[in-house]
C-alpha positions in Angstrom: 7.9 -32.2 -11.7 6.5 -34.4 -9.0 3.3 -33.2 -7.2 1.5 -34.3 -4.1 -2.2 -33.9 -4.8 -5.7 -35.3 -4.4 -7.1 -38.1 -6.5 -10.9 -38.2 -6.5 -12.7 -41.5 -5.7 -16.2 -42.3 -4.4 -19.5 -41.8 -6.1 -21.5 -38.8 -7.2 -22.2 -36.4 -4.3 -20.1 -38.6 -2.0 -16.5 -37.7 -2.7 -13.5 -39.6 -1.2 -9.9 -38.6 -2.0 -6.6 -40.2 -2.0 -3.4 -38.2 -1.3 -1.0 -39.3 -4.0 2.4 -38.6 -5.5 2.2 -38.2 -9.2 3.8 -36.4 -12.2 2.3 -33.0 -12.8 1.5 -33.9 -16.4 -0.7 -36.9 -15.5 -4.5 -36.5 -15.2 -6.4 -36.0 -12.0 -7.3 -39.7 -11.7 -4.4 -40.9 -13.8 -1.3 -42.8 -13.0 0.5 -42.2 -9.7 3.7 -43.2 -7.9 2.5 -43.8 -4.4 -0.6 -43.4 -2.2 0.3 -41.2 0.9 -3.1 -41.2 2.6 -6.8 -40.6 2.3 -9.2 -37.8 3.0 -13.0 -38.1 3.5 -14.7 -34.7 3.6 -18.3 -36.1 3.9 -18.7 -36.7 7.7 -18.8 -33.8 10.1 -15.4 -34.7 11.5 -13.3 -34.8 8.4 -11.3 -38.1 8.3 -7.6 -37.6 7.3 -5.0 -40.3 7.3 -1.4 -39.7 6.1 1.7 -41.8 6.1 3.9 -39.1 7.7 7.3 -40.7 7.0 6.6 -41.3 3.3 5.1 -37.8 2.8 8.1 -36.3 4.5 10.4 -38.4 2.2 8.7 -37.1 -0.9 8.8 -33.5 0.3 12.5 -33.8 1.1 13.1 -35.1 -2.5 11.4 -32.2 -4.2 7.7 -33.1 -4.5 5.5 -30.0 -4.3 2.0 -30.3 -2.8 -1.0 -28.4 -4.2 -2.7 -25.9 -1.9 -5.3 -28.4 -0.7 -2.8 -31.1 -0.2 -0.6 -28.7 1.7 -3.5 -27.8 4.1 -4.1 -31.5 4.7 -0.3 -32.2 5.3 -0.2 -29.2 7.7 -3.2 -30.7 9.7 -1.4 -34.0 9.8 1.8 -32.3 11.1 4.0 -33.3 8.2 4.7 -29.7 7.0 5.9 -28.7 10.4 8.5 -31.4 10.4 9.5 -30.4 6.9 9.9 -26.7 7.9 12.1 -27.8 10.9 14.4 -29.6 8.5 14.3 -27.0 5.7 13.3 -23.5 7.2 14.0 -21.7 3.9 11.2 -23.6 2.2 8.6 -21.9 4.4 8.5 -18.9 2.0 6.8 -21.1 -0.7 3.9 -21.9 1.6 2.8 -18.3 2.6 -0.7 -19.1 1.3 -1.2 -21.3 4.4 -0.9 -18.2 6.6 -3.5 -16.4 4.5 -6.0 -19.2 4.8 -5.6 -19.4 8.5 -6.0 -15.6 8.8 -9.1 -15.7 6.6 -10.7 -18.5 8.6 -10.0 -16.9 12.0 -11.4 -13.5 11.0 -14.9 -12.8 12.3 -17.7 -13.0 9.8 -20.1 -10.1 9.2 -22.8 -12.1 11.0 -20.7 -12.4 14.2 -19.7 -8.7 14.3 -22.0 -6.3 16.2 -24.2 -4.0 14.1 -22.8 -0.4 13.8 -24.7 2.3 15.7 -27.1 4.3 13.6 -25.8 7.7 12.5 -27.8 10.6 13.9 -29.0 13.2 11.3 -27.2 16.5 11.6 -29.5 19.2 12.9 -27.1 22.0 11.8 -27.8 21.4 8.1 -28.9 24.5 6.3 -32.6 24.7 5.9 -34.0 24.7 2.4 -35.4 28.2 1.7 -38.8 28.4 0.0 -39.1 30.5 -3.1 -41.3 33.5 -2.7 -44.8 33.0 -4.0 -44.5 35.9 -6.5 -41.5 34.2 -8.3 -43.4 30.9 -8.5 -46.4 32.5 -10.1 -44.3 34.4 -12.6 -42.6 31.1 -13.7 -46.0 29.3 -14.1 -47.4 32.1 -16.2 -44.3 32.2 -18.5 -44.3 28.5 -19.2 -47.7 28.3 -21.0 -46.8 31.3 -23.1 -43.5 29.8 -24.2 -45.3 26.5 -25.2 -47.8 28.5 -27.3 -45.0 30.3 -29.1 -43.3 27.0 -30.0 -46.4 25.5 -31.5 -47.1 28.4 -33.8 
C-alpha cells in the first residue's frame, strides 16, 4: 500500500518535515517515491508548501494519507479537489471533521464560571439527642470496658 506521510528532517528540538509518498512498510525516514512538499512547524506561522497537482495525482491513484498528512493536504486545498472528483471517498476522512469540531469548541478557560449553588434552607435540622440519653451512654461505656478486661 502507498502512503502519503511526513518524513522528519531538521535537528534536535527544531523539526522540519517533508511530505512524501512511500510504501507503508518503509521506515519513517526511509526510502520514498516522491517529495510532495514541506512543513515547518517551528515558526508562529506554520510554513506549508505542497505540489497540489502531484498530491492530487497520488490520491487519485490510491495513495492514502496519514491523519497529519491529511490535515496538511486539507489546509493546502488538495483534499477539497479530491472530494470534488471522488465524493464517495469523503467517508474515509471523517476524522477531519472531528478535529475541526474539537478545535472550534470553547475551552474551559474561555467559558464563564457557573453560578454558585445556594444552600437549601428547607433541609431538615439535625435534632440534638436529649442530655439524659447521652449521659446514660457515657456511663455504660466504661462499665463495658471493665467487663472486657476482667
